[in-house]
KETI-225004 format. One record per residue (C-alpha): residue number from 0; residue in three letters; z, x, y. Coordinates in Angstrom, 1 decimal, padded with zeros to 4 digits. Each point is the difference from the previous one (the first is absolute). Layout:
<r i="NUM" aa="ALA" c3="Z" c1="X" c2="Y"/>
...
//
This chain:
<r i="0" aa="MET" c3="006.2" c1="006.6" c2="-014.1"/>
<r i="1" aa="ALA" c3="-001.9" c1="002.7" c2="001.8"/>
<r i="2" aa="LEU" c3="000.2" c1="003.8" c2="-000.1"/>
<r i="3" aa="GLY" c3="-001.2" c1="002.3" c2="002.6"/>
<r i="4" aa="GLU" c3="000.7" c1="002.0" c2="003.2"/>
<r i="5" aa="SER" c3="000.9" c1="-001.8" c2="003.2"/>
<r i="6" aa="MET" c3="000.1" c1="002.0" c2="003.2"/>
<r i="7" aa="VAL" c3="001.3" c1="-000.5" c2="003.5"/>
<r i="8" aa="THR" c3="-003.0" c1="-000.5" c2="002.3"/>
<r i="9" aa="PHE" c3="-000.1" c1="000.7" c2="003.7"/>
<r i="10" aa="LEU" c3="-002.4" c1="-002.3" c2="001.9"/>
<r i="11" aa="PRO" c3="-001.1" c1="000.9" c2="003.5"/>
<r i="12" aa="ALA" c3="001.3" c1="-002.0" c2="002.9"/>
<r i="13" aa="ARG" c3="-003.5" c1="-000.1" c2="001.5"/>
<r i="14" aa="PRO" c3="-003.6" c1="000.9" c2="-001.1"/>
<r i="15" aa="GLY" c3="-001.2" c1="003.5" c2="000.3"/>
<r i="16" aa="ARG" c3="-000.1" c1="003.4" c2="-001.8"/>
<r i="17" aa="LEU" c3="003.2" c1="001.1" c2="-001.8"/>
<r i="18" aa="ALA" c3="000.0" c1="002.9" c2="002.4"/>
<r i="19" aa="ASP" c3="000.2" c1="-002.4" c2="003.0"/>
<r i="20" aa="VAL" c3="002.3" c1="-002.7" c2="-001.3"/>
<r i="21" aa="PRO" c3="003.5" c1="000.5" c2="001.6"/>
<r i="22" aa="SER" c3="002.1" c1="-002.2" c2="-002.3"/>
<r i="23" aa="PHE" c3="-000.1" c1="-001.7" c2="-003.3"/>
<r i="24" aa="ASP" c3="001.6" c1="-003.1" c2="-001.7"/>
<r i="25" aa="ARG" c3="001.5" c1="000.4" c2="-003.4"/>
<r i="26" aa="GLY" c3="-001.2" c1="-002.0" c2="-003.0"/>
<r i="27" aa="ILE" c3="-000.4" c1="000.3" c2="-003.7"/>
<r i="28" aa="GLY" c3="-003.1" c1="000.5" c2="-002.2"/>
<r i="29" aa="GLY" c3="-000.6" c1="000.1" c2="-003.7"/>
<r i="30" aa="ALA" c3="-002.6" c1="-001.8" c2="-002.1"/>
<r i="31" aa="GLU" c3="002.3" c1="-000.9" c2="-002.9"/>
<r i="32" aa="SER" c3="003.1" c1="-000.9" c2="002.1"/>
<r i="33" aa="ASN" c3="-002.3" c1="-002.2" c2="002.1"/>
<r i="34" aa="VAL" c3="-000.9" c1="-001.9" c2="-003.1"/>
<r i="35" aa="ALA" c3="003.7" c1="-000.3" c2="-001.0"/>
<r i="36" aa="CYS" c3="000.9" c1="-001.2" c2="003.5"/>
<r i="37" aa="ALA" c3="-002.7" c1="-002.6" c2="000.0"/>
<r i="38" aa="LEU" c3="000.9" c1="-001.3" c2="-003.5"/>
<r i="39" aa="ALA" c3="003.7" c1="-000.3" c2="001.1"/>
<r i="40" aa="ALA" c3="-001.0" c1="-001.8" c2="003.1"/>
<r i="41" aa="ALA" c3="-002.0" c1="-002.4" c2="-002.2"/>
<r i="42" aa="GLY" c3="003.1" c1="-000.9" c2="-002.0"/>
<r i="43" aa="HIS" c3="-000.2" c1="002.4" c2="-003.0"/>
<r i="44" aa="THR" c3="002.5" c1="002.4" c2="-001.2"/>
<r i="45" aa="ALA" c3="-001.3" c1="003.4" c2="000.9"/>
<r i="46" aa="ARG" c3="001.2" c1="003.6" c2="-000.5"/>
<r i="47" aa="TRP" c3="-001.2" c1="003.2" c2="001.6"/>
<r i="48" aa="VAL" c3="000.4" c1="003.2" c2="-002.0"/>
<r i="49" aa="SER" c3="-000.4" c1="003.3" c2="001.8"/>
<r i="50" aa="ARG" c3="001.9" c1="003.1" c2="001.3"/>
<r i="51" aa="VAL" c3="000.9" c1="000.8" c2="003.6"/>
<r i="52" aa="GLY" c3="001.9" c1="002.8" c2="001.7"/>
<r i="53" aa="THR" c3="003.7" c1="-000.2" c2="000.9"/>
<r i="54" aa="ASP" c3="-001.0" c1="-000.1" c2="003.6"/>
<r i="55" aa="GLY" c3="-000.1" c1="-002.7" c2="002.7"/>
<r i="56" aa="PHE" c3="-003.7" c1="-000.8" c2="-000.7"/>
<r i="57" aa="GLY" c3="000.9" c1="-000.7" c2="-003.6"/>
<r i="58" aa="ASP" c3="002.8" c1="-002.2" c2="001.1"/>
<r i="59" aa="HIS" c3="-002.4" c1="-001.9" c2="002.3"/>
<r i="60" aa="LEU" c3="-002.5" c1="-000.5" c2="-002.8"/>
<r i="61" aa="VAL" c3="002.5" c1="-001.3" c2="-002.5"/>
<r i="62" aa="GLU" c3="001.7" c1="-002.3" c2="002.5"/>
<r i="63" aa="THR" c3="-003.2" c1="-001.4" c2="001.5"/>
<r i="64" aa="ILE" c3="-001.6" c1="-000.7" c2="-003.4"/>
<r i="65" aa="ALA" c3="003.2" c1="-001.6" c2="-001.2"/>
<r i="66" aa="ARG" c3="000.0" c1="-002.3" c2="003.0"/>
<r i="67" aa="TYR" c3="-003.2" c1="-001.5" c2="-001.3"/>
<r i="68" aa="GLY" c3="001.9" c1="-001.1" c2="-003.1"/>
<r i="69" aa="VAL" c3="-001.1" c1="002.9" c2="-002.3"/>
<r i="70" aa="ASP" c3="002.4" c1="001.5" c2="-002.5"/>
<r i="71" aa="THR" c3="000.3" c1="003.7" c2="000.9"/>
<r i="72" aa="SER" c3="002.7" c1="000.9" c2="-002.5"/>
<r i="73" aa="ALA" c3="-002.4" c1="002.2" c2="-002.0"/>
<r i="74" aa="VAL" c3="-001.0" c1="002.1" c2="003.0"/>
<r i="75" aa="GLY" c3="001.3" c1="003.6" c2="-000.6"/>
<r i="76" aa="ARG" c3="001.3" c1="002.2" c2="002.8"/>
<r i="77" aa="ASP" c3="-001.0" c1="003.7" c2="000.0"/>
<r i="78" aa="PRO" c3="002.3" c1="002.4" c2="001.9"/>
<r i="79" aa="HIS" c3="-002.5" c1="002.8" c2="-000.2"/>
<r i="80" aa="ARG" c3="-003.2" c1="-001.6" c2="001.2"/>
<r i="81" aa="PRO" c3="-000.8" c1="-002.1" c2="003.1"/>
<r i="82" aa="THR" c3="-001.3" c1="-003.5" c2="000.4"/>
<r i="83" aa="GLY" c3="-003.7" c1="000.0" c2="000.8"/>
<r i="84" aa="ILE" c3="-001.2" c1="-001.0" c2="003.5"/>
<r i="85" aa="TYR" c3="-003.4" c1="-000.5" c2="001.7"/>
<r i="86" aa="PHE" c3="-001.5" c1="-000.6" c2="003.5"/>
<r i="87" aa="ARG" c3="-003.1" c1="-002.0" c2="000.7"/>
<r i="88" aa="THR" c3="-001.9" c1="-001.1" c2="003.0"/>
<r i="89" aa="ALA" c3="-000.4" c1="-003.6" c2="001.1"/>
<r i="90" aa="ASP" c3="-003.8" c1="000.0" c2="-000.6"/>
<r i="91" aa="ASP" c3="-001.7" c1="-001.8" c2="-002.9"/>
<r i="92" aa="ARG" c3="000.1" c1="002.1" c2="-003.1"/>
<r i="93" aa="ASP" c3="-003.7" c1="-000.5" c2="-000.4"/>
<r i="94" aa="THR" c3="-000.9" c1="001.8" c2="003.3"/>
<r i="95" aa="ASP" c3="-000.5" c1="003.6" c2="000.7"/>
<r i="96" aa="ALA" c3="002.8" c1="-000.2" c2="002.6"/>
<r i="97" aa="HIS" c3="002.7" c1="-000.7" c2="-002.7"/>
<r i="98" aa="GLU" c3="002.4" c1="002.8" c2="-000.7"/>
<r i="99" aa="VAL" c3="002.7" c1="000.2" c2="-002.7"/>
<r i="100" aa="VAL" c3="002.2" c1="003.0" c2="-000.7"/>
<r i="101" aa="TYR" c3="002.2" c1="000.0" c2="-003.1"/>
<r i="102" aa="TYR" c3="003.2" c1="002.0" c2="-000.5"/>
<r i="103" aa="ARG" c3="000.5" c1="-000.8" c2="-003.7"/>
<r i="104" aa="ALA" c3="-000.5" c1="003.3" c2="-001.8"/>
<r i="105" aa="GLY" c3="003.1" c1="000.8" c2="-001.9"/>
<r i="106" aa="SER" c3="001.5" c1="-003.4" c2="000.6"/>
<r i="107" aa="ALA" c3="002.6" c1="-001.6" c2="-002.2"/>
<r i="108" aa="ALA" c3="-002.5" c1="-002.4" c2="-001.4"/>
<r i="109" aa="SER" c3="-002.4" c1="002.8" c2="-000.9"/>
<r i="110" aa="ALA" c3="002.6" c1="001.2" c2="-002.5"/>
<r i="111" aa="MET" c3="000.0" c1="-003.2" c2="-002.0"/>
<r i="112" aa="SER" c3="-000.6" c1="000.7" c2="-003.7"/>
<r i="113" aa="PRO" c3="000.5" c1="-001.8" c2="-003.3"/>
<r i="114" aa="GLY" c3="003.5" c1="001.4" c2="-000.3"/>
<r i="115" aa="SER" c3="001.2" c1="-000.6" c2="003.6"/>
<r i="116" aa="LEU" c3="-000.1" c1="-003.8" c2="000.0"/>
<r i="117" aa="ASP" c3="001.9" c1="-002.7" c2="-001.8"/>
<r i="118" aa="GLY" c3="-002.4" c1="-001.0" c2="-002.8"/>
<r i="119" aa="ASP" c3="001.7" c1="-003.4" c2="-000.5"/>
<r i="120" aa="ALA" c3="-000.6" c1="-000.8" c2="003.7"/>
<r i="121" aa="LEU" c3="-003.7" c1="000.6" c2="-000.6"/>
<r i="122" aa="THR" c3="-000.4" c1="-002.2" c2="-003.1"/>
<r i="123" aa="SER" c3="002.4" c1="-002.9" c2="000.7"/>
<r i="124" aa="GLY" c3="-002.3" c1="-002.0" c2="002.2"/>
<r i="125" aa="ARG" c3="-003.0" c1="-002.2" c2="-000.8"/>
<r i="126" aa="ILE" c3="-002.4" c1="002.1" c2="002.0"/>
<r i="127" aa="LEU" c3="000.0" c1="003.7" c2="001.0"/>
<r i="128" aa="HIS" c3="-002.2" c1="000.7" c2="003.0"/>
<r i="129" aa="LEU" c3="-001.4" c1="003.5" c2="000.5"/>
<r i="130" aa="SER" c3="-002.7" c1="001.5" c2="002.1"/>
<r i="131" aa="GLY" c3="-002.3" c1="003.0" c2="000.0"/>
<r i="132" aa="ILE" c3="001.9" c1="001.5" c2="002.9"/>
<r i="133" aa="THR" c3="003.0" c1="001.1" c2="-002.1"/>
<r i="134" aa="PRO" c3="-001.8" c1="002.2" c2="-002.5"/>
<r i="135" aa="ALA" c3="-001.6" c1="001.9" c2="002.9"/>
<r i="136" aa="LEU" c3="003.4" c1="001.1" c2="001.3"/>
<r i="137" aa="SER" c3="000.9" c1="002.7" c2="-002.6"/>
<r i="138" aa="ALA" c3="-000.5" c1="001.0" c2="-003.6"/>
<r i="139" aa="ASP" c3="003.4" c1="-001.6" c2="-000.8"/>
<r i="140" aa="CYS" c3="-001.1" c1="-003.3" c2="001.6"/>
<r i="141" aa="LEU" c3="-003.3" c1="000.1" c2="-002.0"/>
<r i="142" aa="ASP" c3="002.0" c1="000.5" c2="-003.2"/>
<r i="143" aa="LEU" c3="002.2" c1="-003.0" c2="000.9"/>
<r i="144" aa="VAL" c3="-002.9" c1="-002.4" c2="000.7"/>
<r i="145" aa="ARG" c3="-001.8" c1="001.2" c2="-003.1"/>
<r i="146" aa="HIS" c3="003.1" c1="-000.7" c2="-002.0"/>
<r i="147" aa="LEU" c3="000.3" c1="-003.5" c2="001.5"/>
<r i="148" aa="CYS" c3="-003.7" c1="-000.8" c2="-000.5"/>
<r i="149" aa="ALA" c3="-000.2" c1="001.3" c2="-003.6"/>
<r i="150" aa="PRO" c3="-001.1" c1="-002.9" c2="-002.3"/>
<r i="151" aa="SER" c3="002.7" c1="-001.1" c2="-002.2"/>
<r i="152" aa="ALA" c3="000.0" c1="-002.8" c2="-002.6"/>
<r i="153" aa="GLY" c3="003.6" c1="-000.9" c2="000.8"/>
<r i="154" aa="ARG" c3="-000.4" c1="000.0" c2="003.8"/>
<r i="155" aa="ARG" c3="001.7" c1="-003.2" c2="001.3"/>
<r i="156" aa="THR" c3="-000.5" c1="000.7" c2="003.7"/>
<r i="157" aa="LEU" c3="-003.5" c1="-000.8" c2="001.5"/>
<r i="158" aa="VAL" c3="-001.2" c1="003.2" c2="001.7"/>
<r i="159" aa="SER" c3="-001.8" c1="-000.7" c2="003.3"/>
<r i="160" aa="PHE" c3="-002.0" c1="002.9" c2="001.5"/>
<r i="161" aa="ASP" c3="-001.6" c1="000.1" c2="003.4"/>
<r i="162" aa="VAL" c3="-002.6" c1="002.8" c2="000.0"/>
<r i="163" aa="ASN" c3="000.7" c1="000.8" c2="003.7"/>
<r i="164" aa="HIS" c3="-002.5" c1="003.0" c2="000.1"/>
<r i="165" aa="ARG" c3="001.3" c1="002.4" c2="002.7"/>
<r i="166" aa="PRO" c3="-002.1" c1="003.2" c2="-000.3"/>
<r i="167" aa="GLY" c3="002.0" c1="001.8" c2="002.7"/>
<r i="168" aa="LEU" c3="003.1" c1="-000.1" c2="-002.2"/>
<r i="169" aa="TRP" c3="-001.4" c1="001.8" c2="-002.9"/>
<r i="170" aa="LYS" c3="000.3" c1="003.8" c2="000.0"/>
<r i="171" aa="ASP" c3="-003.0" c1="000.1" c2="-002.3"/>
<r i="172" aa="ALA" c3="-002.1" c1="-002.8" c2="001.5"/>
<r i="173" aa="GLY" c3="-002.5" c1="000.2" c2="-002.9"/>
<r i="174" aa="ALA" c3="002.7" c1="-000.7" c2="-002.6"/>
<r i="175" aa="GLY" c3="001.3" c1="-003.2" c2="001.7"/>
<r i="176" aa="PRO" c3="-002.7" c1="-002.4" c2="-001.0"/>
<r i="177" aa="ASP" c3="000.2" c1="001.0" c2="-003.7"/>
<r i="178" aa="VAL" c3="003.8" c1="-000.3" c2="000.0"/>
<r i="179" aa="LEU" c3="-000.1" c1="-003.4" c2="001.7"/>
<r i="180" aa="LEU" c3="-002.6" c1="-001.3" c2="-002.5"/>
<r i="181" aa="ASP" c3="002.2" c1="001.2" c2="-002.9"/>
<r i="182" aa="LEU" c3="003.1" c1="-001.6" c2="001.4"/>
<r i="183" aa="ALA" c3="-001.8" c1="-003.3" c2="000.7"/>
<r i="184" aa="ARG" c3="-001.2" c1="-000.2" c2="-003.6"/>
<r i="185" aa="GLY" c3="003.6" c1="000.0" c2="-001.2"/>
<r i="186" aa="ALA" c3="001.2" c1="-002.8" c2="002.3"/>
<r i="187" aa="ASP" c3="000.0" c1="-003.8" c2="-000.7"/>
<r i="188" aa="LEU" c3="-001.1" c1="-001.1" c2="003.4"/>
<r i="189" aa="VAL" c3="-002.1" c1="002.1" c2="002.4"/>
<r i="190" aa="PHE" c3="-000.9" c1="-000.5" c2="003.7"/>
<r i="191" aa="VAL" c3="-003.0" c1="002.0" c2="001.3"/>
<r i="192" aa="GLY" c3="-002.3" c1="-000.4" c2="002.9"/>
<r i="193" aa="GLU" c3="-003.8" c1="000.1" c2="-000.4"/>
<r i="194" aa="ASP" c3="000.0" c1="002.8" c2="002.6"/>
<r i="195" aa="GLU" c3="002.7" c1="001.9" c2="-001.9"/>
<r i="196" aa="ALA" c3="-002.0" c1="-000.2" c2="-003.3"/>
<r i="197" aa="ALA" c3="-003.1" c1="001.3" c2="001.8"/>
<r i="198" aa="ALA" c3="001.8" c1="002.8" c2="001.8"/>
<r i="199" aa="ALA" c3="002.2" c1="001.1" c2="-002.9"/>
<r i="200" aa="TRP" c3="-002.2" c1="-000.6" c2="-003.1"/>
<r i="201" aa="GLY" c3="-003.5" c1="-000.5" c2="001.4"/>
<r i="202" aa="VAL" c3="000.1" c1="-003.5" c2="-001.5"/>
<r i="203" aa="THR" c3="-002.2" c1="-002.5" c2="001.9"/>
<r i="204" aa="GLY" c3="-001.4" c1="-003.4" c2="-001.0"/>
<r i="205" aa="GLY" c3="003.0" c1="-002.2" c2="000.5"/>
<r i="206" aa="PRO" c3="002.8" c1="-001.4" c2="-002.2"/>
<r i="207" aa="ASP" c3="-002.0" c1="000.1" c2="-003.3"/>
<r i="208" aa="ALA" c3="-000.8" c1="003.7" c2="000.5"/>
<r i="209" aa="ILE" c3="003.6" c1="000.8" c2="000.8"/>
<r i="210" aa="ARG" c3="001.1" c1="-001.9" c2="-003.1"/>
<r i="211" aa="ALA" c3="-002.3" c1="002.1" c2="-002.1"/>
<r i="212" aa="ALA" c3="001.7" c1="003.1" c2="001.3"/>
<r i="213" aa="LEU" c3="003.4" c1="-001.6" c2="-000.5"/>
<r i="214" aa="PRO" c3="-000.2" c1="-002.1" c2="-003.2"/>
<r i="215" aa="GLU" c3="003.6" c1="000.5" c2="-001.1"/>
<r i="216" aa="PRO" c3="002.3" c1="-001.9" c2="002.5"/>
<r i="217" aa="ALA" c3="000.6" c1="-003.6" c2="-000.9"/>
<r i="218" aa="THR" c3="-000.5" c1="-001.0" c2="003.6"/>
<r i="219" aa="LEU" c3="-002.2" c1="001.8" c2="002.6"/>
<r i="220" aa="VAL" c3="000.0" c1="-001.1" c2="003.6"/>
<r i="221" aa="VAL" c3="-002.9" c1="001.2" c2="002.0"/>
<r i="222" aa="LYS" c3="000.5" c1="-000.2" c2="003.8"/>
<r i="223" aa="GLN" c3="-003.3" c1="-000.6" c2="001.8"/>
<r i="224" aa="GLY" c3="001.0" c1="000.4" c2="003.6"/>
<r i="225" aa="SER" c3="-000.7" c1="-002.8" c2="002.4"/>
<r i="226" aa="ARG" c3="-001.9" c1="-001.9" c2="-002.7"/>
<r i="227" aa="GLY" c3="002.9" c1="-000.6" c2="-002.3"/>
<r i="228" aa="ALA" c3="001.2" c1="001.1" c2="-003.4"/>
<r i="229" aa="THR" c3="-000.8" c1="-000.4" c2="-003.7"/>
<r i="230" aa="VAL" c3="002.3" c1="-000.1" c2="-002.9"/>
<r i="231" aa="LEU" c3="-001.3" c1="000.9" c2="-003.5"/>
<r i="232" aa="ARG" c3="002.2" c1="-000.7" c2="-003.0"/>
<r i="233" aa="HIS" c3="-000.6" c1="000.6" c2="-003.6"/>
<r i="234" aa="GLY" c3="-001.6" c1="-003.0" c2="-001.7"/>
<r i="235" aa="GLU" c3="-000.6" c1="-001.9" c2="003.2"/>
<r i="236" aa="ASP" c3="-002.8" c1="-000.3" c2="002.5"/>
<r i="237" aa="PRO" c3="000.3" c1="001.9" c2="003.3"/>
<r i="238" aa="VAL" c3="001.6" c1="-002.0" c2="002.8"/>
<r i="239" aa="PHE" c3="-000.9" c1="000.6" c2="003.7"/>
<r i="240" aa="GLN" c3="001.9" c1="-001.3" c2="003.0"/>
<r i="241" aa="ALA" c3="-001.3" c1="000.5" c2="003.6"/>
<r i="242" aa="ALA" c3="002.1" c1="001.7" c2="002.5"/>
<r i="243" aa="LEU" c3="001.4" c1="-001.9" c2="003.0"/>
<r i="244" aa="ARG" c3="-001.1" c1="000.3" c2="003.5"/>
<r i="245" aa="VAL" c3="002.8" c1="001.7" c2="001.9"/>
<r i="246" aa="ASP" c3="000.6" c1="000.8" c2="003.6"/>
<r i="247" aa="VAL" c3="001.2" c1="003.6" c2="-000.7"/>
<r i="248" aa="VAL" c3="002.8" c1="001.5" c2="002.0"/>
<r i="249" aa="ALA" c3="000.3" c1="003.2" c2="-002.0"/>
<r i="250" aa="PRO" c3="-002.0" c1="001.0" c2="-003.1"/>
<r i="251" aa="VAL" c3="003.0" c1="001.6" c2="-001.8"/>
<r i="252" aa="GLY" c3="001.9" c1="-001.1" c2="-003.0"/>
<r i="253" aa="ALA" c3="-002.6" c1="-002.5" c2="-001.2"/>
<r i="254" aa="GLY" c3="-000.7" c1="001.6" c2="-003.3"/>
<r i="255" aa="ASP" c3="003.7" c1="000.2" c2="-000.9"/>
<r i="256" aa="ALA" c3="000.5" c1="-003.6" c2="001.1"/>
<r i="257" aa="PHE" c3="-003.0" c1="-001.2" c2="-002.1"/>
<r i="258" aa="ALA" c3="001.5" c1="001.7" c2="-003.0"/>
<r i="259" aa="ALA" c3="003.4" c1="-001.6" c2="000.7"/>
<r i="260" aa="GLY" c3="-001.6" c1="-003.5" c2="000.3"/>
<r i="261" aa="PHE" c3="-001.9" c1="000.5" c2="-003.2"/>
<r i="262" aa="LEU" c3="003.1" c1="001.2" c2="-001.9"/>
<r i="263" aa="SER" c3="002.1" c1="-002.8" c2="001.4"/>
<r i="264" aa="ALA" c3="-002.5" c1="-002.6" c2="-001.4"/>
<r i="265" aa="THR" c3="-000.1" c1="002.0" c2="-003.2"/>
<r i="266" aa="LEU" c3="003.8" c1="-000.3" c2="-000.4"/>
<r i="267" aa="ARG" c3="-000.4" c1="-003.7" c2="000.6"/>
<r i="268" aa="GLY" c3="-002.6" c1="-000.4" c2="-002.7"/>
<r i="269" aa="LEU" c3="-002.7" c1="-001.3" c2="002.3"/>
<r i="270" aa="THR" c3="-003.7" c1="000.0" c2="-000.8"/>
<r i="271" aa="ALA" c3="-002.3" c1="003.0" c2="000.8"/>
<r i="272" aa="ALA" c3="-001.5" c1="-001.8" c2="003.0"/>
<r i="273" aa="GLN" c3="003.4" c1="-000.9" c2="001.3"/>
<r i="274" aa="ARG" c3="001.2" c1="003.6" c2="-000.4"/>
<r i="275" aa="LEU" c3="-003.0" c1="001.2" c2="002.1"/>
<r i="276" aa="ARG" c3="000.7" c1="-002.6" c2="002.7"/>
<r i="277" aa="HIS" c3="003.6" c1="000.9" c2="000.3"/>
<r i="278" aa="GLY" c3="-001.1" c1="003.6" c2="000.3"/>
<r i="279" aa="HIS" c3="-002.3" c1="-000.9" c2="002.9"/>
<r i="280" aa="LEU" c3="002.8" c1="-002.0" c2="001.6"/>
<r i="281" aa="MET" c3="002.5" c1="002.8" c2="-000.2"/>
<r i="282" aa="ALA" c3="-002.6" c1="002.4" c2="001.4"/>
<r i="283" aa="ALA" c3="-000.7" c1="-002.4" c2="002.9"/>
<r i="284" aa="ALA" c3="003.7" c1="000.0" c2="000.8"/>
<r i="285" aa="ALA" c3="000.0" c1="003.9" c2="000.2"/>
<r i="286" aa="LEU" c3="-003.2" c1="000.0" c2="002.1"/>
<r i="287" aa="THR" c3="001.4" c1="-002.3" c2="002.7"/>
<r i="288" aa="VAL" c3="003.0" c1="002.1" c2="000.8"/>
<r i="289" aa="PRO" c3="000.2" c1="003.5" c2="001.6"/>
<r i="290" aa="GLY" c3="001.7" c1="001.9" c2="-002.9"/>
<r i="291" aa="ASP" c3="-000.4" c1="000.4" c2="-003.7"/>
<r i="292" aa="LEU" c3="002.5" c1="-002.7" c2="-001.0"/>
<r i="293" aa="ALA" c3="-000.2" c1="-003.7" c2="000.9"/>
<r i="294" aa="ALA" c3="002.0" c1="-003.1" c2="-000.7"/>
<r i="295" aa="PRO" c3="-002.1" c1="-001.9" c2="-002.6"/>
<r i="296" aa="PRO" c3="-000.6" c1="-003.7" c2="000.3"/>
<r i="297" aa="SER" c3="002.5" c1="-002.2" c2="-001.9"/>
<r i="298" aa="ARG" c3="-000.9" c1="-000.5" c2="-003.6"/>
<r i="299" aa="ALA" c3="-000.7" c1="-003.7" c2="000.7"/>
<r i="300" aa="HIS" c3="-002.3" c1="000.9" c2="002.9"/>
<r i="301" aa="ALA" c3="-001.8" c1="002.6" c2="-002.0"/>
<r i="302" aa="ASP" c3="-000.4" c1="-002.4" c2="-003.0"/>
<r i="303" aa="ARG" c3="-001.5" c1="-002.7" c2="002.3"/>
<r i="304" aa="LEU" c3="-002.5" c1="002.4" c2="001.4"/>
<r i="305" aa="ALA" c3="-000.9" c1="001.5" c2="-003.4"/>
<r i="306" aa="ALA" c3="-000.6" c1="-003.5" c2="-001.3"/>
<r i="307" aa="LEU" c3="-002.7" c1="-000.8" c2="002.6"/>
<r i="308" aa="ASP" c3="-003.5" c1="-000.8" c2="-001.3"/>
<r i="309" aa="ASP" c3="-002.6" c1="002.7" c2="000.5"/>
<r i="310" aa="ALA" c3="-001.4" c1="-001.6" c2="003.2"/>
<r i="311" aa="ALA" c3="003.4" c1="-000.2" c2="001.6"/>
<r i="312" aa="TRP" c3="000.9" c1="003.5" c2="-001.1"/>
<r i="313" aa="GLY" c3="-003.2" c1="001.2" c2="001.6"/>
<r i="314" aa="ARG" c3="001.0" c1="-001.6" c2="003.3"/>
<r i="315" aa="LEU" c3="003.3" c1="001.6" c2="000.2"/>
<r i="316" aa="ARG" c3="000.5" c1="002.5" c2="002.9"/>
<r i="317" aa="LEU" c3="003.4" c1="001.5" c2="000.3"/>
<r i="318" aa="GLY" c3="001.5" c1="001.7" c2="003.1"/>
<r i="319" aa="PRO" c3="003.3" c1="001.3" c2="001.1"/>
<r i="320" aa="GLY" c3="002.9" c1="-002.4" c2="-000.7"/>
<r i="321" aa="TRP" c3="-001.9" c1="-001.8" c2="-002.8"/>
<r i="322" aa="THR" c3="002.9" c1="000.6" c2="-002.5"/>
<r i="323" aa="ALA" c3="002.4" c1="-002.0" c2="002.0"/>
<r i="324" aa="PRO" c3="001.4" c1="-003.0" c2="-001.9"/>
<r i="325" aa="VAL" c3="-002.1" c1="-003.2" c2="000.0"/>
<r i="326" aa="PRO" c3="001.1" c1="-003.6" c2="-000.7"/>
<r i="327" aa="GLU" c3="-000.1" c1="-000.9" c2="-003.6"/>
<r i="328" aa="ASP" c3="-002.3" c1="-002.9" c2="000.7"/>
<r i="329" aa="ALA" c3="-002.5" c1="002.0" c2="002.1"/>
<r i="330" aa="GLU" c3="-003.6" c1="-001.0" c2="-000.6"/>
<r i="331" aa="ALA" c3="-002.3" c1="002.6" c2="-001.5"/>
<r i="332" aa="GLU" c3="-002.3" c1="-000.2" c2="003.0"/>
<r i="333" aa="GLU" c3="002.8" c1="001.0" c2="002.3"/>
<r i="334" aa="GLU" c3="000.9" c1="002.9" c2="-002.2"/>
<r i="335" aa="VAL" c3="-003.5" c1="001.5" c2="000.3"/>
<r i="336" aa="ARG" c3="000.4" c1="000.5" c2="003.7"/>
<r i="337" aa="THR" c3="001.1" c1="003.3" c2="001.5"/>
<r i="338" aa="PRO" c3="003.5" c1="-000.5" c2="001.4"/>
//
């Protein structure tokens, strides 16, 4: 299951400044709900836990996320607070031309607290996925995530935490890094980018240096951009898997998709290397569509690609449409071509 705020997002009908764009298309956006949707699409039972307003935007979020196969029965409705929304430009998020404007202050989700949600809904699954976005929304949200990440000898649910360092969300930007480090130390599985670790904590030097700063989590996944990712698990040697070559359509949603792929493989009990490869494959699915959410490859298709030897894996280049079904008897050499 995944807990966090999802918002209605308005995407421009054409490129340009927000001041110049005449119309927008409606979508949804939320790191944690993205993970839940991807897991449901991959064949897992997934639940999204959150709060939304009793407005049309809240209806749209709940109905849309439910259509992905996600259980939304634990989503609360707040009659006094609105559902969050945001607007963004069509430009790449990494360019100076990109604009994003959030209207989430005082949202229904920002009022989440340990006492406002169904505790059984949060502890009944095998994995609870959280991110560093939620604790930045309010003091109550921070208390909630602290409660969920607090180490407990009797904890049966594996707590997954994606650092998701967003300095602009923290009222006290200086406090954010320390809070995120403290929360990550209480989780069982942590996702963090090398760039995030450097920006938030001043930690450089690669996965080993990040592990030294985060020795507590049983599993630490360090995302290394276009190079790949490394998983470090207690009592085991680090495992690295190279990223795939992808013809990128839009660089949004890849981090959430990677987490979903890794968690999917974790639920299936696959090896560390296979977990990383499934993360890369799910990220490639997101990168080759315009929005945050993409239909993943079938489990059989993903398993065949993840089982390729290192040389064949290195030859893979994936483009739009690559997740379409392929014949069961397809040769590996055919699978490494861009559709």
